[in-house]
Structure formats: structure tokens, C-alpha cells
C-alpha positions in Angstrom: -1.8 -0.4 -17.1 0.5 0.5 -20.1 2.3 3.2 -18.0 2.9 0.7 -15.2 4.3 -1.9 -17.7 6.5 0.8 -19.2 7.9 1.8 -15.8 8.3 -1.8 -14.9 10.4 -2.5 -18.0 12.8 0.3 -17.0 12.9 -1.0 -13.4 13.6 -4.6 -14.5 16.3 -3.5 -16.9 18.0 -1.4 -14.2 17.7 -4.2 -11.6 19.1 -6.8 -13.9 21.9 -4.6 -15.1 22.9 -2.6 -12.0 21.2 -4.4 -9.1 19.4 -1.2 -8.3 16.0 0.3 -9.1 16.3 4.1 -9.4 14.2 6.2 -7.1 13.3 8.4 -10.1 11.7 5.5 -11.8 9.7 4.6 -8.7 8.6 8.2 -8.1 7.5 8.5 -11.8 5.5 5.3 -11.4 3.9 6.3 -8.1 3.1 9.8 -9.4 1.6 8.3 -12.6 -0.4 5.8 -10.6 -1.9 8.4 -8.3 -2.7 10.8 -11.2 -4.3 8.0 -13.2 -6.3 6.8 -10.2 -7.5 10.4 -9.5 -8.6 10.9 -13.1 -10.2 7.4 -13.4 -11.9 7.2 -10.0 -11.8 10.4 -8.0 -9.7 12.0 -5.3 -10.9 9.3 -2.9 -9.4 6.7 -5.2 -6.1 8.5 -5.1 -6.2 8.6 -1.3 -7.0 4.8 -1.4 -4.0 4.2 -3.7 -1.7 6.1 -1.3 -3.1 4.1 1.6 -2.5 0.8 -0.3 1.1 1.9 -0.9 1.6 2.7 2.8 0.1 -0.7 3.7 2.5 -2.4 1.4 5.4 -0.5 3.0 4.2 -1.4 6.5 4.0 -5.1 5.6 7.3 -5.4 3.7 9.6 -2.9 5.4 10.5 -5.4 8.2 11.6 -7.9 5.6 13.9 -5.1 4.2 15.3 -4.5 7.7 16.1 -8.2 8.0 17.8 -8.2 4.6 15.3 -10.5 3.0 14.1 -7.9 0.5 15.8 -5.0 -1.2 14.6 -1.4 -0.8 13.9 -1.2 -4.5 11.7 -4.3 -4.3 9.6 -2.7 -1.5 9.3 0.5 -3.4 8.4 -1.4 -6.6 5.6 -3.2 -4.8 4.4 0.2 -3.3 4.4 1.6 -6.8 2.3 -1.3 -8.1 -0.2 -0.8 -5.3 -0.9 2.7 -6.7 -2.2 1.2 -9.9 -3.9 -2.0 -8.8 -7.2 -1.7 -6.9 -8.9 -3.8 -4.2 -8.4 -7.5 -3.9 -6.4 -7.6 -7.1 -3.3 -6.3 -5.2 -3.4 -9.3 -2.9 -3.7 -11.6 -5.9 -0.8 -9.8 -7.5 1.4 -10.2 -4.5 0.6 -13.9 -4.0 1.3 -14.7 -7.7 4.5 -12.6 -7.5 5.8 -14.4 -4.5 4.8 -17.8 -5.9 6.8 -17.1 -9.0 9.7 -15.9 -6.8 9.4 -19.2 -4.9 9.6 -21.2 -8.2 12.8 -19.2 -9.1 14.2 -19.9 -5.7 13.6 -23.7 -5.9 15.2 -23.8 -9.3 18.3 -22.0 -8.0 18.5 -24.3 -5.0 18.3 -27.3 -7.3 20.7 -25.9 -9.9 23.4 -24.3 -7.8 25.5 -25.5 -4.9 25.4 -22.0 -3.4 21.6 -22.2 -3.3 21.7 -25.4 -1.2 24.2 -23.7 1.1 21.8 -20.9 1.6 19.1 -23.4 2.8 21.5 -24.6 5.6 22.3 -21.0 6.5 18.5 -20.2 6.6 17.9 -23.2 8.9 20.6 -22.1 11.3 19.2 -18.5 11.2 15.7 -19.7 12.1 17.0 -22.1 14.8 18.9 -19.2 16.5 15.9 -16.9 16.2 13.6 -19.5 17.8 16.0 -20.5 20.6 17.3 -17.0 21.5 14.4 -14.8 20.5 16.7 -12.4 18.8 16.4 -11.3 15.2 19.8 -10.7 13.6 20.6 -9.4 10.2 20.1 -12.0 7.6 23.4 -12.1 5.7 23.2 -12.1 2.0 26.3 -12.3 -0.2 25.4 -9.8 -2.9 28.6 -10.6 -4.8 27.3 -14.2 -5.4 24.8 -13.7 -8.2 23.6 -17.3 -8.0 22.0 -16.7 -4.6 20.0 -13.5 -5.4 16.5 -13.5 -6.6 15.6 -10.1 -8.2 12.0 -9.6 -7.2 11.5 -7.2 -10.1 11.4 -10.1 -12.5 8.7 -12.2 -10.8 6.8 -9.0 -10.1 6.9 -8.1 -13.8 5.9 -11.6 -14.9 3.0 -11.5 -12.4 1.9 -8.1 -13.8 2.0 -9.5 -17.4 -0.1 -12.5 -16.3 -2.6 -10.2 -14.7 -2.7 -8.0 -17.7 -3.3 -11.0 -19.9 -6.1 -12.1 -17.5 -4.4 -15.4 -16.5 -5.7 -14.7 -13.0 
């Protein structure tokens, strides 16, 4: 778990500073997770870790394609799946997205740009329901008040899990 927290610290710093999580950081985390799982459990555990990472990819890649998640966020969640076993990964994801939702509500309440995003999202959903087409979800990445960096809620969720809050 200490290795995961260390890699997460680097990922969060890079995400906050440069809005990008380096692939090298993710690869180091995935490699470490698979090696640690193999040493701790067995080769079957390592295969299960890889399958968990692939499942995370399959679930969250469509959200990346729509523009709702960044590629680094998806890769960060895949990396975490290499370390966390069984039902714990589902708990981790639920807590991560609950924290992200709290951040989102706070930004909506605090910033005008956040409230404008709600109107845009409503129009996006309406168009999707009426026409049946899924367009790109536009995100103004230059407007920092509208962006939730998922690495921060993911890190907070990891710390909470490590401290056995859940």
C-alpha cells in the first residue's frame, strides 16, 4: 500500500501542476502492483489484478471517449485496481466518485461557471435523449473552475481506505 500511496503522490502533484499524469508514473504503479500481487498471492493473483485493470478500462473508457474523464484518470483507476483486491475495489470506486461529487457540488455552489455547466449538461442530456446521438461533451479545459481532477478524490479515498475509515 505504501508504494501505491507514493505513486499516487507523484500522480496528484503532476495532475495539479501540469493537468497531466505521466504514463511513466502509471506504468511504474501498474508494474509494482502486479509484482506485489504476484509475490503476495501468486501468479493467479497477478492475473486477477490484470483482469481487474482491464475491467476498469472497459467500464471507464466510454466516459473518456465522451470527454467526461481524462485518460490519466482512467489509467490511474486501472493502476489502483492492480493493488486493491476483490470487493474493495468497488468500495474504493464508490467512495472516490462520492468525494468527486462533493467537490462538484461545492464548485457548482461557489462558482458561476459551475452553474453554467449544469445548464450545458441538461441540454446535452436532452439532445442525447431526443436524438439518440452521443456527441462529444465539451469541456473548457482553460477554465480551471469547471474541472475536477479525479486524482485528488481518488487519493483521498485511498487514504481513507488505508486508515480503515471504510
